[in-house]
VEXZA-744284 format. One line per field, with one value per residue (C-alpha): x, y, z; chain; residue number from 0; residue in three letters. Coordinates in steps of 0.2 Angstrom, whole numbers, plus 5000, padded with zeros to 4 digits. Layout:
N
x	X/...
y	Y/...
z	Z/...
cadena	A/...
num	NUM/...
residuo	ala/...
end
This chain:
622
x	5277/5259/5245/5233/5237/5229/5213/5196/5189/5177/5191/5202/5188/5185/5204/5205/5189/5195/5212/5204/5193/5208/5217/5202/5201/5220/5219/5237/5244/5249/5245/5239/5243/5243/5231/5240/5257/5254/5245/5258/5268/5253/5258/5245/5232/5236/5234/5217/5210/5216/5206/5191/5189/5199/5209/5228/5236/5251/5268/5267/5284/5288/5302/5296/5309/5307/5292/5289/5288/5275/5265/5266/5260/5246/5241/5239/5228/5217/5216/5211/5197/5190/5191/5178/5165/5170/5171/5185/5180/5196/5207/5224/5239/5249/5237/5238/5257/5258/5247/5233/5221/5205/5209/5215/5199/5188/5197/5194/5176/5174/5181/5169/5154/5159/5164/5154/5139/5134/5126/5115/5101/5083/5067/5075/5083/5101/5114/5113/5094/5093/5105/5095/5078/5085/5090/5073/5064/5075/5074/5056/5049/5061/5056/5066/5075/5071/5083/5083/5101/5118/5124/5114/5102/5116/5124/5114/5120/5102/5101/5117/5111/5094/5101/5111/5096/5085/5096/5104/5093/5103/5118/5110/5097/5089/5075/5088/5097/5093/5097/5107/5121/5126/5145/5141/5128/5140/5154/5143/5137/5156/5162/5148/5149/5168/5167/5152/5150/5168/5164/5180/5179/5183/5174/5177/5162/5169/5170/5152/5146/5157/5154/5139/5137/5146/5155/5142/5154/5162/5145/5139/5155/5152/5134/5138/5148/5134/5123/5134/5134/5116/5111/5112/5101/5087/5083/5066/5062/5069/5058/5043/5046/5047/5030/5023/5030/5023/5005/5006/5011/4997/4985/4991/4989/4971/4967/4974/4965/4948/4951/4956/4940/4929/4935/4935/4917/4913/4922/4914/4897/4901/4908/4893/4881/4889/4889/4871/4868/4876/4869/4851/4853/4839/4843/4843/4840/4841/4857/4856/4852/4866/4878/4874/4876/4893/4899/4893/4901/4918/4917/4914/4929/4940/4933/4923/4932/4949/4944/4939/4955/4965/4956/4959/4978/4978/4969/4982/4996/4988/4986/5004/5009/5000/5008/5025/5024/5019/5032/5046/5040/5039/5021/5007/5001/4984/4970/4955/4937/4931/4928/4939/4956/4964/4961/4942/4943/4951/4938/4924/4933/4936/4917/4914/4926/4916/4900/4908/4914/4897/4889/4902/4899/4880/4882/4894/4882/4868/4878/4883/4865/4859/4873/4868/4850/4855/4867/4853/4840/4851/4856/4838/4834/4850/4849/4831/4834/4850/4840/4827/4840/4848/4831/4829/4847/4844/4828/4837/4851/4839/4839/4829/4820/4814/4800/4810/4796/4791/4809/4809/4793/4800/4816/4805/4795/4811/4817/4801/4803/4820/4816/4802/4815/4822/4810/4816/4834/4828/4825/4841/4851/4842/4847/4865/4865/4860/4874/4887/4880/4884/4902/4898/4912/4908/4892/4892/4876/4878/4892/4881/4881/4870/4883/4885/4867/4866/4880/4871/4855/4865/4875/4858/4850/4864/4863/4844/4846/4859/4847/4833/4845/4851/4833/4827/4842/4838/4820/4824/4837/4823/4812/4824/4830/4848/4854/4865/4863/4879/4872/4856/4864/4874/4859/4849/4864/4865/4846/4845/4860/4851/4834/4836/4819/4818/4801/4808/4806/4818/4811/4818/4831/4837/4838/4847/4860/4862/4865/4877/4887/4888/4894/4879/4875/4886/4883/4877/4869/4864/4853/4858/4841/4832/4843/4840/4821/4821/4830/4818/4802/4809/4814/4799/4787/4779/4777/4783/4794/4805/4802/4816/4811/4812/4829/4835/4829/4838/4854/4854/4852/4867/4878/4874/4871/4878/4897/4899/4917/4915/4908/4921/4935/4928/4927/4946/4950/4941/4951/4967/4963/4963/4980/4982/4990/4983/4994/4992/4990/4975/4967/4970/4962/4947/4944/4948/4951/4968/4963/4957/4973/4983/4973/4977/4996/4996/4985/4986/5001/5014/5018/5031/5025/5007/4997/4989/4970/4966/4977/4969/4951/4955/4961/4946/4933/4940
y	4878/4875/4872/4865/4847/4851/4857/4849/4841/4855/4868/4859/4859/4877/4881/4872/4881/4898/4895/4891/4906/4918/4910/4913/4932/4934/4926/4921/4936/4925/4907/4902/4884/4885/4898/4899/4902/4912/4926/4929/4943/4953/4954/4941/4949/4966/4959/4951/4967/4976/4963/4964/4983/4990/5000/4998/4999/5010/5007/4988/4981/4969/4961/4958/4947/4953/4949/4967/4971/4957/4963/4981/4974/4964/4979/4990/4977/4976/4995/4995/4983/4992/5008/5000/4998/4980/4975/4963/4955/4948/4947/4955/4957/4945/4931/4932/4933/4918/4908/4906/4895/4900/4919/4917/4908/4921/4935/4927/4924/4942/4948/4936/4943/4961/4960/4945/4941/4957/4963/4948/4953/4949/4958/4967/4951/4948/4943/4925/4925/4934/4921/4907/4914/4917/4898/4893/4903/4897/4878/4878/4871/4856/4840/4831/4848/4856/4870/4873/4878/4879/4862/4846/4853/4852/4835/4826/4839/4842/4859/4865/4857/4865/4882/4880/4872/4886/4899/4888/4873/4869/4865/4851/4838/4839/4826/4813/4816/4806/4808/4791/4799/4813/4813/4813/4827/4838/4835/4838/4855/4860/4855/4864/4880/4881/4877/4887/4900/4903/4899/4892/4875/4879/4865/4846/4835/4822/4836/4838/4820/4812/4824/4822/4841/4851/4867/4881/4895/4885/4881/4899/4906/4895/4898/4917/4915/4907/4921/4934/4925/4923/4940/4948/4934/4939/4956/4950/4944/4960/4970/4959/4962/4980/4980/4969/4981/4996/4988/4982/5000/5008/4995/4998/5017/5015/5003/5015/5030/5021/5016/5034/5041/5028/5031/5050/5050/5039/5049/5065/5057/5052/5069/5078/5066/5069/5088/5088/5077/5089/5104/5098/5090/5094/5103/5094/5101/5087/5081/5063/5068/5081/5069/5055/5068/5073/5055/5051/5066/5062/5044/5050/5062/5047/5035/5041/5058/5050/5037/5050/5060/5044/5040/5058/5056/5039/5046/5061/5048/5038/5053/5058/5040/5040/5056/5051/5035/5044/5057/5044/5036/5054/5052/5065/5069/5061/5073/5067/5073/5090/5090/5075/5084/5082/5100/5097/5083/5095/5108/5095/5091/5109/5112/5097/5104/5121/5111/5101/5116/5123/5107/5106/5124/5120/5105/5114/5128/5116/5107/5124/5129/5112/5112/5130/5125/5110/5120/5133/5119/5111/5128/5134/5118/5117/5135/5134/5119/5127/5143/5132/5123/5139/5146/5131/5132/5150/5146/5132/5144/5156/5159/5146/5159/5156/5143/5128/5117/5129/5129/5110/5109/5122/5111/5095/5105/5111/5093/5087/5101/5096/5078/5083/5091/5074/5072/5088/5080/5068/5082/5090/5073/5070/5087/5084/5067/5075/5088/5074/5064/5080/5081/5098/5099/5116/5126/5144/5147/5139/5133/5119/5100/5086/5080/5097/5099/5081/5087/5103/5093/5080/5093/5103/5087/5084/5102/5101/5084/5092/5106/5094/5084/5100/5106/5089/5089/5107/5102/5086/5096/5109/5095/5089/5073/5077/5074/5087/5094/5086/5069/5072/5077/5061/5051/5059/5056/5038/5036/5045/5034/5018/5024/5018/5020/5038/5035/5042/5025/5010/4993/4976/4975/4993/4992/4976/4984/4998/4987/4976/4991/4998/4981/4979/4962/4950/4937/4923/4908/4901/4914/4930/4933/4929/4942/4955/4951/4954/4971/4976/4972/4982/4998/4998/4995/4980/4990/4985/5000/5011/5029/5042/5046/5027/5026/5041/5033/5017/5025/5036/5020/5012/5028/5031/5049/5050/5052/5037/5035/5016/5015/5026/5016/5000/5007/5012/4995/4987/4998/4993/4974/4973/4981/4996/5007/5012/5013/5023/5007/5003/5019/5017/5000/5006/5019/5035/5050/5058/5073/5061/5051/5067/5073/5056/5058/5076/5074/5056/5053/5041/5025/5014/5012/5017/5030/5027/5030/5026/5039/5052/5047/5048/5065/5070/5063/5070
z	4854/4848/4861/4848/4854/4871/4864/4865/4849/4846/4849/4836/4823/4827/4825/4809/4802/4808/4800/4783/4785/4788/4773/4762/4768/4765/4748/4747/4756/4770/4776/4793/4798/4816/4823/4840/4832/4816/4825/4839/4831/4825/4807/4800/4812/4804/4787/4791/4798/4782/4772/4782/4785/4770/4783/4786/4803/4803/4811/4812/4816/4801/4810/4828/4835/4853/4864/4868/4849/4846/4861/4854/4836/4844/4855/4840/4831/4847/4848/4830/4834/4849/4838/4827/4841/4845/4863/4868/4885/4893/4878/4879/4868/4880/4878/4859/4859/4871/4859/4871/4861/4869/4868/4850/4845/4854/4845/4828/4832/4838/4821/4811/4821/4818/4800/4793/4803/4811/4795/4793/4805/4800/4805/4820/4827/4832/4819/4825/4826/4809/4801/4808/4802/4785/4784/4791/4778/4764/4769/4774/4757/4757/4764/4777/4782/4799/4804/4822/4827/4820/4826/4824/4811/4798/4801/4787/4774/4767/4775/4765/4749/4751/4753/4737/4728/4733/4724/4711/4707/4692/4703/4714/4711/4728/4726/4724/4741/4757/4775/4775/4764/4776/4772/4753/4755/4764/4752/4738/4745/4749/4732/4723/4733/4731/4712/4706/4720/4725/4743/4751/4759/4777/4784/4783/4781/4794/4807/4806/4804/4816/4830/4842/4842/4828/4832/4831/4827/4812/4804/4807/4798/4783/4781/4783/4767/4758/4764/4757/4740/4739/4746/4729/4722/4735/4728/4722/4740/4747/4735/4740/4758/4755/4747/4760/4774/4765/4763/4781/4787/4777/4784/4802/4800/4793/4808/4820/4812/4813/4831/4835/4827/4835/4852/4851/4846/4860/4873/4866/4869/4886/4891/4884/4893/4910/4907/4903/4919/4930/4922/4925/4942/4954/4970/4987/5004/5016/5024/5019/5001/5000/5008/4996/4981/4987/4990/4972/4965/4974/4968/4950/4952/4957/4944/4929/4928/4929/4916/4904/4906/4904/4888/4882/4885/4877/4862/4861/4862/4848/4837/4840/4836/4820/4815/4820/4810/4794/4797/4799/4782/4775/4771/4772/4790/4796/4796/4806/4802/4808/4827/4831/4833/4851/4854/4851/4864/4876/4873/4878/4894/4898/4897/4908/4921/4921/4924/4938/4947/4947/4953/4967/4973/4973/4983/4995/4997/5001/5014/5022/5023/5030/5043/5049/5050/5061/5072/5075/5079/5092/5099/5101/5111/5121/5126/5131/5142/5149/5154/5163/5173/5178/5183/5195/5201/5205/5215/5224/5230/5237/5256/5265/5276/5294/5288/5286/5281/5267/5262/5262/5252/5239/5237/5234/5221/5213/5213/5205/5192/5188/5185/5174/5163/5158/5144/5137/5135/5121/5108/5112/5111/5094/5087/5093/5085/5068/5070/5074/5059/5048/5056/5064/5077/5084/5085/5082/5091/5108/5119/5127/5123/5128/5140/5147/5151/5159/5170/5175/5179/5189/5198/5202/5208/5220/5226/5229/5238/5249/5252/5257/5268/5277/5279/5286/5298/5304/5306/5315/5326/5330/5335/5348/5340/5344/5326/5319/5302/5296/5302/5294/5278/5278/5281/5267/5254/5259/5258/5241/5235/5238/5233/5215/5209/5217/5226/5242/5250/5252/5247/5254/5240/5241/5261/5260/5248/5260/5275/5265/5259/5276/5283/5294/5287/5277/5264/5275/5267/5284/5292/5284/5276/5292/5301/5288/5288/5307/5305/5290/5300/5315/5305/5293/5308/5298/5282/5265/5263/5274/5274/5277/5295/5300/5291/5301/5317/5314/5308/5324/5335/5326/5327/5346/5348/5366/5369/5381/5387/5388/5370/5363/5372/5365/5348/5349/5356/5341/5329/5338/5337/5356/5358/5370/5357/5340/5324/5308/5298/5310/5306/5287/5287/5297/5283/5293/5283/5281/5292/5306/5306/5306/5322/5331/5327/5333/5349/5356/5367/5357/5365/5356/5338/5342/5351/5369/5366/5384/5391/5379/5383/5402/5400/5390/5401/5418
cadena	A/A/A/A/A/A/A/A/A/A/A/A/A/A/A/A/A/A/A/A/A/A/A/A/A/A/A/A/A/A/A/A/A/A/A/A/A/A/A/A/A/A/A/A/A/A/A/A/A/A/A/A/A/A/A/A/A/A/A/A/A/A/A/A/A/A/A/A/A/A/A/A/A/A/A/A/A/A/A/A/A/A/A/A/A/A/A/A/A/A/A/A/A/A/A/A/A/A/A/A/A/A/A/A/A/A/A/A/A/A/A/A/A/A/A/A/A/A/A/A/A/A/A/A/A/A/A/A/A/A/A/A/A/A/A/A/A/A/A/A/A/A/A/A/A/A/A/A/A/A/A/A/A/A/A/A/A/A/A/A/A/A/A/A/A/A/A/A/A/A/A/A/A/A/A/A/A/A/A/A/A/A/A/A/A/A/A/A/A/A/A/A/A/A/A/A/A/A/A/A/A/A/A/A/A/A/A/A/A/A/A/A/A/A/A/A/A/A/A/A/A/A/A/A/A/A/A/A/A/A/A/A/A/A/A/A/A/A/A/A/A/A/A/A/A/A/A/A/A/A/A/A/A/A/A/A/A/A/A/A/A/A/A/A/A/A/A/A/A/A/A/A/A/A/A/A/A/A/A/A/A/A/A/A/A/A/A/A/A/A/A/A/A/A/A/A/A/A/A/A/A/A/A/A/A/A/A/A/A/A/A/A/A/A/A/A/A/A/A/A/A/A/A/A/A/A/A/A/A/A/A/A/A/A/A/A/A/A/A/A/A/A/A/A/A/A/A/A/A/A/A/A/A/A/A/A/A/A/A/A/A/A/A/A/A/A/A/A/A/A/A/A/A/A/A/A/A/A/A/A/A/A/A/A/A/A/A/A/A/A/A/A/A/A/A/A/A/A/A/A/A/A/A/A/A/A/A/A/A/A/A/A/A/A/A/A/A/A/A/A/A/A/A/A/A/A/A/A/A/A/A/A/A/A/A/A/A/A/A/A/A/A/A/A/A/A/A/A/A/A/A/A/A/A/A/A/A/A/A/A/A/A/A/A/A/A/A/A/A/A/A/A/A/A/A/A/A/A/A/A/A/A/A/A/A/A/A/A/A/A/A/A/A/A/A/A/A/A/A/A/A/A/A/A/A/A/A/A/A/A/A/A/A/A/A/A/A/A/A/A/A/A/A/A/A/A/A/A/A/A/A/A/A/A/A/A/A/A/A/A/A/A/A/A/A/A/A/A/A/A/A/A/A/A/A/A/A/A/A/A/A/A/A/A/A/A/A/A/A/A/A/A/A/A/A/A/A/A/A/A/A/A/A/A/A/A/A/A/A/A/A/A/A/A/A/A/A/A/A/A/A/A/A/A/A/A/A/A/A/A/A/A/A/A/A/A/A/A/A/A/A/A
num	0/1/2/3/4/5/6/7/8/9/10/11/12/13/14/15/16/17/18/19/20/21/22/23/24/25/26/27/28/29/30/31/32/33/34/35/36/37/38/39/40/41/42/43/44/45/46/47/48/49/50/51/52/53/54/55/56/57/58/59/60/61/62/63/64/65/66/67/68/69/70/71/72/73/74/75/76/77/78/79/80/81/82/83/84/85/86/87/88/89/90/91/92/93/94/95/96/97/98/99/100/101/102/103/104/105/106/107/108/109/110/111/112/113/114/115/116/117/118/119/120/121/122/123/124/125/126/127/128/129/130/131/132/133/134/135/136/137/138/139/140/141/142/143/144/145/146/147/148/149/150/151/152/153/154/155/156/157/158/159/160/161/162/163/164/165/166/167/168/169/170/171/172/173/174/175/176/177/178/179/180/181/182/183/184/185/186/187/188/189/190/191/192/193/194/195/196/197/198/199/200/201/202/203/204/205/206/207/208/209/210/211/212/213/214/215/216/217/218/219/220/221/222/223/224/225/226/227/228/229/230/231/232/233/234/235/236/237/238/239/240/241/242/243/244/245/246/247/248/249/250/251/252/253/254/255/256/257/258/259/260/261/262/263/264/265/266/267/268/269/270/271/272/273/274/275/276/277/278/279/280/281/282/283/284/285/286/287/288/289/290/291/292/293/294/295/296/297/298/299/300/301/302/303/304/305/306/307/308/309/310/311/312/313/314/315/316/317/318/319/320/321/322/323/324/325/326/327/328/329/330/331/332/333/334/335/336/337/338/339/340/341/342/343/344/345/346/347/348/349/350/351/352/353/354/355/356/357/358/359/360/361/362/363/364/365/366/367/368/369/370/371/372/373/374/375/376/377/378/379/380/381/382/383/384/385/386/387/388/389/390/391/392/393/394/395/396/397/398/399/400/401/402/403/404/405/406/407/408/409/410/411/412/413/414/415/416/417/418/419/420/421/422/423/424/425/426/427/428/429/430/431/432/433/434/435/436/437/438/439/440/441/442/443/444/445/446/447/448/449/450/451/452/453/454/455/456/457/458/459/460/461/462/463/464/465/466/467/468/469/470/471/472/473/474/475/476/477/478/479/480/481/482/483/484/485/486/487/488/489/490/491/492/493/494/495/496/497/498/499/500/501/502/503/504/505/506/507/508/509/510/511/512/513/514/515/516/517/518/519/520/521/522/523/524/525/526/527/528/529/530/531/532/533/534/535/536/537/538/539/540/541/542/543/544/545/546/547/548/549/550/551/552/553/554/555/556/557/558/559/560/561/562/563/564/565/566/567/568/569/570/571/572/573/574/575/576/577/578/579/580/581/582/583/584/585/586/587/588/589/590/591/592/593/594/595/596/597/598/599/600/601/602/603/604/605/606/607/608/609/610/611/612/613/614/615/616/617/618/619/620/621
residuo	met/ser/gln/leu/ala/ala/leu/ala/ala/trp/glu/lys/ile/gln/ala/lys/thr/phe/ser/lys/trp/ile/asn/ala/gln/leu/lys/gly/gly/ala/thr/val/asn/asp/ile/thr/leu/asp/leu/gln/asp/gly/gln/val/leu/ala/lys/leu/leu/leu/ala/leu/ser/gly/glu/gly/ile/thr/lys/ile/asn/thr/lys/pro/asn/met/arg/ile/gln/lys/val/glu/asn/val/gly/lys/cys/leu/lys/phe/ile/thr/asp/his/asp/val/lys/leu/val/gly/ile/gly/ala/glu/glu/ile/val/asp/gly/asn/pro/lys/met/thr/leu/gly/leu/ile/trp/thr/leu/ile/leu/arg/phe/val/ile/val/gly/leu/ser/glu/glu/gly/leu/ser/ala/lys/gln/gly/leu/leu/leu/trp/cys/gln/lys/lys/cys/glu/pro/tyr/lys/asn/thr/lys/ile/glu/asn/phe/thr/thr/ser/trp/gln/asp/gly/leu/gly/leu/cys/ala/leu/ile/his/arg/his/arg/pro/asp/leu/ile/ser/tyr/asp/gln/leu/thr/lys/asp/asn/ala/leu/gln/asn/leu/asn/leu/ala/phe/asp/val/ala/glu/thr/his/leu/asn/val/pro/lys/ile/leu/asp/ala/ala/asp/ile/val/asp/thr/pro/lys/pro/asp/glu/arg/ser/ile/met/thr/tyr/ile/ala/gln/leu/tyr/asn/val/phe/ser/ser/met/asp/gln/val/glu/val/ala/gly/arg/lys/val/ala/asn/phe/leu/asn/phe/ile/ser/gln/ile/gln/ser/met/ser/asn/asp/tyr/glu/lys/arg/val/arg/ala/leu/his/ala/gln/val/asp/glu/lys/ser/ser/leu/phe/ser/asn/ala/ser/asp/val/asp/thr/tyr/pro/glu/val/lys/ala/ala/ile/val/asp/phe/arg/asn/tyr/arg/lys/thr/gly/arg/arg/gln/met/val/ala/glu/lys/asp/asp/leu/ala/ala/leu/phe/thr/ser/ile/gln/thr/lys/leu/arg/ile/gln/lys/leu/pro/ala/tyr/val/pro/pro/gln/gly/leu/phe/pro/glu/asp/thr/glu/ser/his/leu/asn/asn/leu/ser/ala/val/glu/thr/ala/arg/arg/arg/gln/leu/asn/ala/asn/met/thr/ala/ile/lys/thr/arg/leu/glu/lys/thr/phe/ala/asp/leu/ala/asn/ala/leu/tyr/asp/lys/ile/gln/ala/val/lys/his/asp/ser/leu/ala/asp/phe/gly/ser/asp/leu/gln/ala/ala/leu/asp/lys/gln/asn/his/leu/leu/ala/ser/leu/lys/gly/met/ser/asp/glu/lys/asn/pro/val/ala/asn/ala/glu/ala/leu/cys/glu/glu/ala/asn/ile/glu/ser/asn/asn/tyr/thr/asp/his/thr/thr/asp/asp/leu/glu/phe/glu/met/ser/ala/leu/glu/lys/leu/ile/asn/arg/asn/ile/ala/ser/leu/gln/gly/gln/ile/ala/ala/ala/ser/gly/ser/gly/ile/ser/ala/glu/gln/met/lys/glu/tyr/lys/glu/thr/phe/thr/his/phe/asp/val/asp/gly/asp/gln/lys/leu/asn/arg/leu/glu/phe/lys/ser/cys/leu/thr/thr/leu/gly/leu/ile/gly/ile/asp/phe/glu/gly/gly/asp/ala/lys/phe/glu/his/ile/phe/gln/asp/val/ser/his/gly/ala/ser/asp/ile/val/phe/asp/ser/phe/val/glu/tyr/met/asn/arg/leu/ala/gly/ala/ser/met/asp/gln/asn/gln/ile/ala/gln/ser/phe/asn/thr/leu/ala/gly/gly/arg/pro/thr/leu/thr/val/asn/asp/cys/thr/val/ala/gly/leu/gln/lys/glu/glu/ile/glu/phe/ile/thr/leu/asn/leu/pro/gln/ser/gly/asn/gly/tyr/asp/tyr/asn/ala/tyr/leu/lys/gln/lys/phe/gln
end
């Protein structure tokens, strides 16, 4: 049973058009009335393929009564189509045998594209675009005709009349036609084409006029028939296009050749100029100059050099393109003027490469020499200062001898000498900064750095200060002050720490910082300054500064030189917060050292969670 009745309007028009087109190809060998029924057994389809390709399909069953025979026939036809480089998307033999209208119409359209429209490409476009472009060119001179598609552009009939008039003006009086008579115009074109051009009338005028959007495939099929008829009449136009193409080709080759020669000359000049610049570059011997020259050279290698190489490659490609175009057209090869061949350009760049290598080596040699000079300059200064430090250190470690005061004077002299070396650090630091600026990470002529020398001087200063404190303690002990050398050393270190300006005296601010740090005075906004002022006047004996001897006297009074049992018991009681036992936590909070806490835990009798200090003191003071 036919499925045409269920089709959309445009599909019915397409089915009718394709049926007429098939009948025109078969030329009475068979007749298609219903495209969904008449192709089902594959016989008519095989005849259509024979008419289109000139090749027959073997072993077609001429009496296919069974469905499987029909499927086999249609399958052979579809294989024949695919063997001719036609891709069938989703179209199978069963759909054609079952009379599927969409698949059947799709199959016929595929055949029209392959055997009718595919050869109508224009200027490298697809077949559809080529056919449309051909129509636009042919209809361009005609008024009231604007071809933009294969649907609505043909509804008024003027387009078809224009195509016929363009090739056979004797058949149609185009100037007498108007848009208002669309049906008449279409029928005129169909009748004239069928009568005088032997183009079958496969379209009905009403199907074009009375449809909002005529079927594109139907119109393309009909216009393709006109194209095939008129193609033989376009030989003059084809010849004209060939001449135009040839002239355009020659003009293009000349333009490309002129561009090639102009750019090659410019590149050679640029390369030679750069070669001359590098060859005649003046020598530089300071680090900033060499560094700047190296940076400029590297930037050139990343920019200017690469641009020239890229231009060389582009010119080689352009030269090859010119030769390829001429060879394809079987024309003589292009011969540029002497000195402008690609190998000539390569030679210019090779010469530049040699000059660049020499320039790079020159700059690297200069940089190496400068870095060596900077290393030696720093090494000489650092080594000299190090030797001086070591000489002072050697003297500071010498035996004090029996004359303690002379030894003390010597240590003070060595301390003054060491401080006098501070000015010598600046040249060393400046020389090291120049080495760092030159990215010198290691020095082959010295192991010292400015930081190392500062550490050596700082360590030596501490050593000398310890010597001075020790000597002062020994002198004080020898004079009967009752202060041990260790106590004197501690007092000296404390005094030196707060003597910020190093003048061997403590001013009010330095002494106040000392007392605050030692916890002897607190931050008291209501009398703290008055308390401090009383202490300062007492210790300084009314002077504006406190000398070391006065500081020692004051610290000795605070420490309490005698080992009085009551005072020591009171101190233990203070540490224990008034409790009769002392805990490890109490000792830690009080700032006792690890060894001192360990002594307490090992020697004081344990009582509960703490240690009985009263029992211990009683035992010691019996």
